C-alpha positions as CSV (number, residue, x, y, z in Angstrom):
1,M,114.4,139.4,188.4
2,A,116.7,137.0,186.7
3,L,118.9,138.2,183.9
4,I,118.7,136.2,180.7
5,K,122.1,135.2,179.4
6,Q,122.6,134.1,175.9
7,N,125.5,133.8,173.6
8,Q,125.7,137.0,171.7
9,K,126.3,136.4,168.0
10,R,127.1,138.9,165.3
11,C,124.0,139.7,163.2
12,E,125.1,139.6,159.6
13,P,122.7,140.2,156.7
14,Q,121.6,137.1,154.9
15,V,120.8,137.0,151.2
16,I,118.0,134.6,150.4
17,Q,115.8,133.8,147.4
18,P,112.1,134.5,148.0
19,L,109.8,131.5,147.6
20,V,107.6,132.0,144.4
21,N,104.6,130.6,142.7
22,I,104.2,131.3,138.9
23,R,101.0,130.6,137.0
24,E,100.0,131.2,133.5
25,E,96.6,132.5,132.6
26,E,95.0,133.2,129.2
27,K,96.3,136.8,129.0
28,E,99.1,137.0,131.5
29,V,101.7,135.3,133.6
30,I,101.4,135.9,137.4
31,L,104.4,135.6,139.7
32,E,103.9,135.7,143.5
33,A,107.0,136.1,145.7
34,E,106.9,135.7,149.5
35,M,108.9,138.7,150.8
36,V,107.8,138.9,154.5
37,G,108.9,141.7,156.8
38,L,109.2,144.4,154.1
39,S,107.4,147.6,153.3
40,K,106.6,148.5,149.7
41,E,109.5,151.0,149.8
42,D,112.0,148.3,150.7
43,I,111.3,146.4,147.4
44,S,112.7,147.0,143.9
45,L,111.6,145.3,140.7
46,E,113.6,145.7,137.5
47,L,113.0,144.4,134.0
48,K,116.2,144.7,131.9
49,G,116.2,142.9,128.6
50,N,114.7,139.5,129.3
51,E,115.7,139.5,133.0
52,L,113.2,140.3,135.7
53,T,115.0,140.9,139.1
54,L,113.2,141.2,142.4
55,K,115.2,142.7,145.3
56,G,114.2,143.6,148.9
57,K,115.9,144.4,152.1
58,T,114.6,144.4,155.7
59,R,115.6,147.2,157.9
60,R,118.3,146.6,160.5
61,S,116.7,145.3,163.7
62,D,119.0,147.4,165.8
63,E,117.2,150.5,164.5
64,D,114.4,149.6,166.9
65,I,116.5,149.5,170.0
66,P,115.9,152.5,172.2
67,K,119.0,154.4,173.4
68,G,120.4,153.2,176.7
69,Y,119.3,149.6,176.2
70,T,121.6,146.7,175.6
71,V,120.8,143.8,173.3
72,I,121.0,140.5,175.2
73,H,120.1,138.1,172.4
74,R,119.4,138.6,168.7
75,E,118.1,136.1,166.1
76,R,116.2,138.5,163.8
77,C,119.0,139.6,161.5
78,P,118.6,141.8,158.4
79,L,117.5,139.9,155.3
80,E,118.1,140.7,151.6
81,Y,115.8,139.0,149.1
82,M,117.1,138.6,145.5
83,R,115.9,136.5,142.6
84,T,116.1,136.8,138.9
85,F,113.9,135.2,136.2
86,I,114.2,135.0,132.5
87,V,111.1,136.5,130.8
88,G,110.0,134.9,127.5
89,D,109.6,136.8,124.2
90,D,105.8,136.3,124.5
91,I,105.6,138.8,127.3
92,D,104.7,142.4,126.5
93,K,107.5,144.2,128.5
94,S,105.6,147.5,128.5
95,K,102.7,146.0,130.4
96,V,104.1,144.8,133.8
97,D,102.1,145.5,137.0
98,A,103.2,144.9,140.6
99,Q,101.4,145.0,144.0
100,Y,102.7,144.2,147.5
101,E,100.3,143.1,150.2
102,N,100.6,141.0,153.3
103,G,104.2,140.0,152.6
104,V,103.5,138.8,149.0
105,L,104.8,140.6,145.9
106,R,102.4,139.9,143.0
107,V,103.8,140.7,139.5
108,K,101.5,140.5,136.5
109,L,103.2,140.1,133.2
110,A,100.8,140.7,130.2
111,K,101.2,138.4,127.2
112,S,101.8,140.0,123.9
113,E,98.9,140.0,121.4
114,Q,100.7,137.4,119.3
115,A,101.0,135.0,122.3
116,Q,97.4,135.2,123.4
117,P,95.0,132.5,122.2
118,K,92.9,133.4,119.2
119,K,89.5,132.0,118.4
120,I,89.2,130.7,114.9
121,E,85.9,130.8,113.2
122,I,84.8,127.6,111.6
123,K,83.1,128.2,108.3
124,E,80.5,126.0,106.6
């Protein structure tokens, strides 16, 4: 069996901004962030003032290496996701909902009553 030889490089964590899609609907704004390789417990979401901050961190890949084995080559280094958004005053900050599924964090930001469209009755 041939031994695979590769240049061993140091595996330093990288901080990246997750890719996002943001859409506005009638009663809410929905932000979807791609944060692949995480579990729900690896993600934090904080709304402080008008700043919404997403953070996530993958677990170190060397945690999966059984004792007694030597790493020959490593490209899958730890990742840290971080991105901050400014939330407008038309968002009801008490009504924020988040779900994480299949590598996508979905944050629903409800619009305040004042920001939602209102039907106006036309009188004769």
